Structure formats: structure tokens, C-alpha cells
C-alpha positions as CSV (number, residue, x, y, z in Angstrom):
1,M,-5.5,-25.9,-14.9
2,V,-1.9,-27.1,-15.6
3,S,-0.2,-25.9,-18.8
4,L,2.2,-28.4,-20.4
5,P,5.7,-27.0,-20.4
6,K,6.9,-26.0,-23.9
7,Y,9.8,-28.5,-23.9
8,L,7.2,-31.3,-23.3
9,Q,4.7,-30.1,-25.9
10,V,4.0,-32.3,-29.0
11,S,1.8,-31.7,-32.0
12,L,-1.7,-33.0,-31.6
13,V,-1.6,-34.1,-35.2
14,N,1.3,-36.4,-34.5
15,D,-0.2,-39.9,-34.4
16,S,3.0,-41.6,-33.6
17,I,3.2,-40.8,-29.9
18,N,4.5,-43.7,-27.9
19,P,1.7,-44.6,-25.4
20,T,4.3,-45.2,-22.6
21,W,5.7,-41.7,-23.1
22,F,2.2,-40.3,-22.8
23,V,1.5,-42.1,-19.5
24,V,4.9,-40.9,-18.1
25,M,4.1,-37.3,-19.1
26,A,0.6,-37.4,-17.6
27,L,2.0,-38.7,-14.3
28,S,4.6,-36.0,-14.4
29,L,1.9,-33.3,-14.8
30,I,0.0,-34.7,-11.9
31,V,3.1,-34.3,-9.7
32,L,4.0,-30.9,-11.1
33,S,0.4,-29.6,-10.5
34,G,1.0,-29.9,-6.8
35,C,4.4,-28.2,-6.8
36,D,5.2,-24.5,-6.4
37,F,8.7,-23.6,-7.4
38,T,8.4,-20.1,-6.0
39,P,10.5,-20.0,-2.8
40,T,8.4,-19.4,0.3
41,F,9.3,-17.2,3.2
42,S,10.0,-20.3,5.3
43,E,12.4,-21.6,2.7
44,L,14.2,-18.3,2.5
45,D,14.4,-18.2,6.3
46,E,16.1,-21.6,6.3
47,T,18.7,-20.5,3.8
48,Q,19.2,-17.1,5.3
49,G,18.7,-17.8,9.0
50,A,21.9,-16.0,9.9
51,E,20.8,-12.9,8.1
52,K,17.5,-12.8,10.0
53,S,19.2,-12.6,13.4
54,G,18.5,-8.8,13.6
55,E,14.8,-9.1,13.4
56,N,12.5,-8.5,16.4
57,A,11.6,-11.9,18.0
58,C,8.3,-10.4,19.2
59,G,5.3,-12.1,17.8
60,G,2.0,-13.9,18.3
61,L,-1.6,-13.4,17.3
62,G,-2.8,-10.0,18.4
63,I,0.5,-8.8,19.7
64,L,1.8,-5.4,18.5
65,C,5.5,-5.5,17.7
66,D,8.0,-2.9,16.7
67,V,9.5,-3.2,13.2
68,A,11.5,0.0,12.7
69,G,12.1,3.3,14.4
70,V,12.4,4.5,18.0
71,A,9.1,5.7,19.6
72,G,8.9,9.4,19.8
73,Q,12.3,10.0,18.1
74,S,12.3,11.8,14.8
75,G,15.5,11.8,12.6
76,D,17.6,10.0,10.1
77,Q,20.3,8.4,12.2
78,G,21.1,4.8,12.2
79,L,20.8,3.9,8.5
80,G,22.8,0.8,7.7
81,G,22.2,-0.7,11.1
82,P,19.4,-2.3,13.0
83,A,16.0,-0.9,12.1
84,L,14.9,-1.0,15.7
85,Q,17.6,1.5,16.6
86,A,17.3,3.7,13.5
87,F,15.3,6.9,13.4
88,L,12.4,7.6,11.0
89,S,10.5,10.9,10.5
90,S,6.7,10.6,10.1
91,P,6.5,7.4,8.1
92,V,3.3,7.2,6.2
93,D,3.3,4.1,4.0
94,I,4.7,0.6,3.7
95,A,5.0,-1.8,0.8
96,K,6.7,-5.1,0.3
97,A,9.0,-6.0,-2.6
98,P,8.0,-9.1,-4.5
99,L,9.5,-12.5,-3.7
100,T,11.6,-13.1,-6.8
101,L,15.1,-14.4,-7.5
102,S,16.5,-10.8,-7.2
103,Q,14.3,-9.6,-4.3
104,T,13.4,-11.4,-1.1
105,G,10.5,-9.5,0.3
106,E,12.2,-6.4,1.7
107,L,9.9,-3.8,3.2
108,L,9.7,-0.4,1.6
109,I,9.0,2.5,4.0
110,V,7.9,5.9,2.9
111,D,9.8,8.1,5.4
112,Q,7.9,11.3,4.6
113,G,9.6,13.7,7.0
114,N,13.0,12.6,5.6
115,H,11.8,13.0,2.0
116,A,12.9,9.4,1.3
117,V,12.0,5.8,0.8
118,R,13.9,3.3,3.1
119,K,14.5,-0.4,2.5
120,L,14.1,-2.8,5.5
121,N,16.0,-6.0,4.7
122,R,14.9,-9.3,6.0
123,D,17.8,-9.3,8.5
124,G,16.3,-6.3,10.2
125,T,18.7,-3.7,8.9
126,L,17.5,-0.4,7.5
127,F,19.0,1.2,4.4
128,P,18.4,4.3,2.3
129,L,16.8,3.5,-1.1
130,I,15.4,6.5,-2.9
131,G,15.8,10.2,-2.0
132,S,18.6,12.4,-0.9
133,G,16.9,13.3,2.4
134,I,16.7,17.0,1.3
135,A,13.3,18.3,0.0
136,G,13.5,18.9,-3.8
137,D,12.5,17.7,-7.2
138,E,15.7,16.4,-8.8
139,N,15.0,13.7,-11.3
140,N,18.5,13.1,-12.6
141,G,20.7,10.4,-11.2
142,A,19.5,7.4,-9.3
143,G,18.5,6.3,-5.8
144,Q,19.8,8.7,-3.2
145,Q,20.7,11.2,-5.9
146,L,17.1,11.9,-6.6
147,S,15.2,14.3,-4.4
148,L,11.6,14.1,-3.2
149,H,9.3,16.4,-1.3
150,K,7.1,14.6,1.3
151,P,6.4,11.4,-0.6
152,S,3.2,9.7,0.5
153,D,2.8,6.3,-1.1
154,V,4.8,3.7,-3.0
155,I,3.5,0.6,-4.8
156,I,5.2,-2.0,-7.0
157,G,3.6,-2.2,-10.4
158,Y,2.9,-5.3,-12.5
159,D,6.2,-4.4,-14.4
160,G,8.1,-4.7,-11.1
161,H,9.0,-1.0,-10.9
162,Y,8.2,1.5,-8.1
163,Y,5.3,3.9,-8.5
164,L,5.9,6.7,-6.0
165,T,3.6,9.6,-5.2
166,D,5.8,12.6,-4.7
167,W,3.1,14.4,-2.8
168,Y,4.4,18.0,-2.3
169,N,5.8,18.0,-5.9
170,S,2.4,17.0,-7.2
171,K,3.9,14.2,-9.3
172,I,3.9,10.5,-9.8
173,K,7.4,9.1,-10.4
174,V,8.1,5.7,-11.9
175,I,11.4,4.4,-10.7
176,N,13.3,1.4,-12.1
177,S,13.5,-1.1,-9.3
178,I,17.0,-2.3,-10.4
179,S,18.8,0.9,-11.5
180,L,16.7,3.2,-9.3
181,E,16.6,5.7,-12.1
182,I,13.4,7.6,-13.0
183,M,11.7,6.1,-16.0
184,D,8.5,8.3,-16.2
185,V,7.0,11.3,-14.4
186,Y,3.3,12.0,-14.4
187,G,2.4,15.6,-13.7
188,T,4.2,18.8,-14.4
189,D,3.4,21.2,-11.6
190,I,0.6,21.9,-9.1
191,G,-2.8,22.6,-10.5
192,F,-5.5,20.8,-12.5
193,G,-5.4,20.1,-16.2
194,G,-4.6,17.7,-18.9
195,D,-7.5,15.4,-19.0
196,G,-7.7,13.7,-22.4
197,G,-3.9,14.2,-23.0
198,P,-0.6,12.6,-22.0
199,A,-0.3,12.0,-18.2
200,S,3.3,13.4,-18.4
201,E,1.8,16.8,-19.4
202,A,-1.1,16.9,-16.9
203,Q,-1.3,18.8,-13.7
204,L,-2.0,17.2,-10.4
205,N,-2.5,18.7,-7.0
206,M,-0.9,16.8,-4.2
207,P,-1.6,13.2,-5.3
208,S,-1.6,11.0,-2.3
209,S,-2.1,7.4,-3.5
210,V,-1.8,5.1,-6.5
211,V,-3.3,1.7,-7.2
212,F,-3.4,-0.6,-10.3
213,D,-6.5,-2.4,-11.6
214,P,-6.2,-6.0,-12.9
215,D,-5.8,-4.6,-16.5
216,G,-2.8,-2.5,-15.4
217,L,-4.5,0.9,-15.5
218,L,-3.3,3.3,-12.8
219,Y,-5.6,5.2,-10.5
220,I,-4.5,8.3,-8.6
221,T,-6.1,10.0,-5.7
222,D,-5.6,13.6,-6.8
223,Q,-6.1,14.8,-3.3
224,V,-6.6,18.6,-3.5
225,N,-8.4,18.3,-6.8
226,Q,-11.0,16.1,-5.0
227,R,-11.0,13.4,-7.6
228,I,-9.7,10.0,-8.7
229,R,-7.7,10.2,-12.0
230,R,-7.0,7.3,-14.3
231,I,-4.0,6.7,-16.6
232,D,-4.9,4.2,-19.4
233,E,-2.7,1.9,-21.5
234,T,-1.9,4.7,-23.9
235,Q,-0.7,6.9,-21.0
236,T,-3.7,9.2,-21.4
237,I,-5.1,10.7,-18.2
238,S,-8.7,11.3,-17.3
239,T,-11.0,12.0,-14.4
240,F,-12.5,8.7,-13.2
241,A,-14.6,9.9,-10.3
242,G,-15.4,13.0,-8.3
243,G,-14.2,16.6,-8.9
244,V,-16.0,18.7,-6.3
245,Q,-16.0,18.7,-2.5
246,G,-19.0,17.0,-0.8
247,L,-20.4,13.6,0.2
248,V,-22.4,12.4,-2.8
249,D,-22.9,8.7,-3.7
250,G,-24.2,7.5,-7.0
251,D,-22.7,7.5,-10.5
252,R,-19.0,8.0,-10.4
253,N,-19.2,11.0,-12.6
254,D,-21.5,12.8,-10.2
255,A,-19.9,11.6,-7.0
256,A,-18.2,13.9,-4.6
257,F,-15.4,13.4,-2.1
258,Q,-13.8,15.6,0.6
259,F,-10.1,15.1,0.9
260,P,-7.9,17.4,2.9
261,S,-7.2,20.7,1.2
262,G,-6.3,24.3,1.9
263,Q,-3.0,25.6,3.2
264,A,-0.6,22.7,4.1
265,P,-3.3,20.0,4.1
266,A,-3.0,16.8,6.0
267,L,-2.5,13.6,4.1
268,G,-5.7,11.8,3.0
269,G,-7.6,9.9,0.4
270,K,-5.5,6.8,0.2
271,A,-6.9,3.9,-1.8
272,S,-6.8,0.1,-2.2
273,I,-8.1,-2.2,-4.8
274,N,-10.1,-5.4,-4.6
275,T,-9.0,-7.2,-7.8
276,H,-11.5,-10.0,-7.3
277,D,-14.6,-7.8,-7.5
278,W,-13.1,-4.9,-9.4
279,V,-13.7,-2.4,-6.6
280,I,-11.6,0.5,-5.3
281,Y,-11.8,1.4,-1.7
282,I,-11.0,5.0,-0.7
283,A,-10.4,6.6,2.6
284,D,-12.6,9.7,2.3
285,T,-10.8,11.5,5.1
286,E,-12.7,14.7,5.7
287,N,-16.0,12.9,5.2
288,H,-15.0,10.5,8.0
289,C,-15.9,7.4,5.9
290,I,-14.8,4.7,3.5
291,R,-16.1,4.9,0.0
292,R,-16.3,2.2,-2.7
293,I,-16.2,2.5,-6.5
294,N,-17.6,-0.5,-8.4
295,F,-16.1,-0.8,-11.9
296,F,-19.0,-2.8,-13.2
297,T,-21.8,-0.5,-12.0
298,N,-19.8,2.7,-12.1
299,R,-21.3,3.7,-8.8
300,V,-19.8,5.2,-5.7
301,T,-21.1,3.9,-2.3
302,T,-20.4,4.7,1.3
303,I,-19.6,1.5,3.1
304,V,-18.1,2.5,6.4
305,G,-19.0,5.6,8.5
306,T,-21.9,8.0,8.9
307,G,-20.2,11.1,7.6
308,E,-19.9,12.5,11.1
309,P,-16.6,12.3,13.1
310,G,-16.5,10.1,16.2
311,Y,-15.5,6.8,17.6
312,S,-18.3,4.4,17.9
313,G,-20.0,1.3,16.4
314,D,-17.6,-1.5,17.3
315,G,-19.5,-4.8,17.2
316,G,-22.1,-3.5,14.9
317,N,-22.7,-2.7,11.2
318,A,-19.8,-0.6,9.8
319,R,-22.2,1.7,7.9
320,S,-23.5,2.9,11.3
321,A,-20.1,3.3,12.9
322,Q,-18.2,6.6,13.3
323,L,-14.6,7.2,12.1
324,N,-12.4,10.2,12.6
325,K,-10.3,11.3,9.6
326,P,-9.4,7.9,8.2
327,T,-6.2,8.2,6.0
328,D,-5.7,4.7,4.6
329,V,-7.7,1.6,3.8
330,I,-6.4,-1.8,2.8
331,F,-8.3,-4.8,1.2
332,R,-7.5,-8.3,2.3
333,E,-7.9,-11.2,-0.1
334,D,-10.6,-12.9,2.1
335,H,-12.7,-9.7,1.9
336,H,-11.8,-8.1,5.3
337,I,-10.7,-4.5,5.1
338,Y,-8.4,-2.5,7.5
339,I,-8.8,1.2,8.1
340,A,-6.2,3.6,9.5
341,D,-8.7,5.6,11.6
342,S,-6.1,8.2,12.1
343,G,-8.0,10.8,14.2
344,N,-9.0,8.1,16.6
345,N,-5.5,6.7,16.8
346,V,-6.7,3.2,16.1
347,I,-6.8,0.5,13.3
348,R,-10.3,-0.7,12.6
349,K,-11.3,-3.9,10.9
350,V,-14.4,-4.7,8.9
351,D,-15.3,-8.4,8.3
352,P,-16.9,-9.7,5.1
353,F,-20.4,-9.4,6.7
354,G,-19.9,-5.7,7.3
355,N,-19.2,-5.8,11.1
356,I,-16.6,-3.4,12.4
357,S,-14.2,-3.7,15.3
358,T,-11.0,-2.2,16.7
359,L,-7.9,-4.3,16.0
360,V,-5.2,-2.0,17.3
361,G,-5.3,0.9,19.7
362,T,-7.2,2.3,22.6
363,G,-8.3,5.6,21.1
364,D,-5.8,7.6,23.1
365,P,-2.7,8.9,21.4
366,G,0.6,7.6,22.7
367,F,3.0,4.7,22.4
368,S,3.3,1.4,24.2
369,P,6.2,-1.1,24.8
370,D,7.0,-3.8,22.3
371,S,4.9,-7.0,22.7
372,T,1.9,-5.2,24.1
373,S,-1.5,-6.7,23.3
374,A,-2.8,-4.9,20.2
375,T,-6.1,-3.8,21.8
376,E,-4.3,-2.4,24.8
377,A,-1.5,-0.7,22.9
378,M,-1.5,3.0,21.9
379,L,-0.8,4.5,18.5
380,H,-0.4,8.1,17.4
381,N,-2.0,9.2,14.2
382,P,-1.4,6.0,12.1
383,Q,-1.5,6.9,8.4
384,G,-0.4,3.9,6.4
385,L,-1.1,0.2,6.2
386,Y,0.1,-2.9,4.4
387,Y,-1.1,-6.5,4.8
388,D,1.2,-9.4,4.1
389,E,-1.2,-12.1,2.8
390,I,1.4,-14.9,3.1
391,N,2.4,-14.4,6.7
392,H,-0.9,-12.8,7.9
393,I,0.9,-9.7,9.1
394,L,-0.6,-6.2,9.2
395,Y,2.1,-3.5,9.0
396,I,1.3,-0.1,10.4
397,A,2.9,3.3,9.8
398,D,2.5,4.8,13.3
399,T,3.2,8.2,11.9
400,D,3.5,10.5,14.9
401,N,5.4,7.9,16.9
402,H,7.9,7.7,14.0
403,Q,7.7,3.9,13.9
404,I,6.6,1.0,11.8
405,K,4.7,-1.7,13.7
406,R,3.2,-5.1,12.9
407,V,0.5,-7.4,14.3
408,E,-0.4,-10.9,13.2
409,D,-4.1,-11.1,12.3
410,L,-5.9,-14.0,10.7
């Protein structure tokens, strides 16, 4: 449906409208209905072609390409220069800034080992964005003056600001995307508490992931507390699902998850939302499966994996397949999902009919040259995913190779 622009609106009770004017306006709306005034990536490429010269020319359907980092090299050198020559340290997540007049689709990289978020510009250069690079919990200042401790996830909210899981500080930090100053902090210190009260006064225990539902409510994987928490429009926090360790489907209040816990746990439990069907997908890492929470039925269902670790099932039904410590799951708008099957060093794909396949990786840990076929390339403990719906590109945080990679997949 096309809405009439305000400057063209006239009162319906005005009976003196010139018929010719009406015809002209109607024809204008027909033309406008087919127009999209949001700049596309190709339009930006034409106007910024010189700036894109630093990008990797690697590409093609099913070809794995390097985006940032040097395989096997951990560090923080090279910032301000080409991303392909810069060092990362255990990157675990990727997001993309929205395409607006002030932002042109930069990639955000959660550089966990460097306690920072990096920005990859469209010209292929990598810059510091958030975090001093020294582990800490300094909330004063902006951008590189802030300190983080092993951040694990970043998303861009409906308000355009960054929502960052400061994993080892057990906090969610809301950061102004323009000033890079902290606007809000959810969580006080490590523990569990605060349900029914302000999120800013609650306790979290290593929150690993955040997602928004279509109404703008925030959902947190409270990893060590084995639950999904929700922050509503009044900033009140509550437990949405789970609370004890186990593998229990059914009503969300009775369901059980098994995310990594104990001394120095691994990252796990990342989530993604299907805004069409009001469903959250969760990588239930220690249960070696993917779970789904349906908002309408309030039920938790296991949709991928048997609950036993392994690497099997390609070509068959995903429910009968085996995963090994999946860390992340991403929903695609056409109802495919991607899984960072971390323990198997592969990326799995489930189609809308429930069939599973391996998209990237051989199952063996390692790294492969740029431009290797995705099914013949090796990954090493991939822990983060992001799918670019416009360009059909899947970005992969190849964590133990200290790289970001991409593959085109339709």
C-alpha cells in the first residue's frame, strides 16, 4: 500500500478538488510506488568505487573468501590499514551497520581476544570502534576510551544504537552509534537476580547474545544462568524461558537448556529471531542441538540435532542429524537457517523443508587459501555468523583462525 505524502494530502471533505489535479496525483503515486529512494549497495559502489579498491576481489557462488585478519595470526596490529593485512584475536561475531545517509553498511566485528569492536569500512580498511583493547569495565568516555572484557555479540537496535554483550563483565551495554558513549547498562555484576525489577539493577551471568522481537523487546541469552531473559518496554527484566540445565522441550516456563558453564566456560547459546513467524532460534551448545521458542504457542522445540554430539545426517532430516557444540544460529528471510557447528569446524545449512547440509568446511580444523571452494575449505572453531540479505553473503567469524570470511549463498 502506498501512503500519500503529507505535502500532497488534501481533505476528503474538500469538494472543490480539480479533477485534472487528481489524475496527475494518481499517476504520480503509480510511479512513486515503484521507486525506492534508499540507496542500494550498487549505487553506493558507483559513487564510491575508488574507496572500494581495497576490498578482496575474491567471489562467486560457493567460494570462501577472506574478509579480515591473517590466518593463524592473533594480535591487534594493522588497524587503519587493509583489513586483509590486519590482525584480529578470536573474533566471535559480525554485524552490519544499516544503510542510511550517515552509515554505508560497514561491518562490525566483535574482536573478543582484543576486548574490542572493530569497524570494517567498505573500502576494505579496518578501524577501532569500541574498546581500549585492555580488559576492563570502564563506562566513562566514548569509543576507544571504554573498556570491555571479552565481548561476545553486537546488534543494531531499532533505535539505531549498538547493543553489546560485554560477556565477561556480565552486562549488556547500549552504545550511542554516533557519539559512541554508553547510554544504558543492563546488569550490575555476575550472578542471578532482579526479575520483576529494572534491568539496570539485575544480575546476569555471562550473557552471550541479544536479539530484538518485532515489538522492540530485548531477549538475552543469560548463558551461565541457563535461561533466556527478556527486557520489556518499561525496562523491566524477567525470565522468558529456561532456568535449569537439561534438555527439556515443552512450555517455555518448564523448558531446560544446557549452555556452557563452570570455570572459564566456552561461548555458547547465541540466538537469532524469525520476525515473520515470531520465533527465536537458539544454539543449545552443550545439548548439541538447535532449539526454537514459538511466541504464539509459548513452546520450546528441538528442531536440529539428536542431543548427542557427532557429525552426521547431511542430506536428511535435520532433526535426525548430529551437531557438535553449535555456538551460533542465523535465520534467513526465506526460512533457511545457518548453524555455526563449532565443534565440527563447519557451517551447516537447513532448508525450509528441514533438510540439512554442510555449506562450508570439511570437518577437519585448519585454514585454506583465499578463493577455495567452500565445501573443500577448512575452518577452525567458527563461532559467529551474519547473513547479508541484500547481497546474499554469509559472513563467518572463523574464531581460531582469527579471521572473518564470507561466502555467497543463494
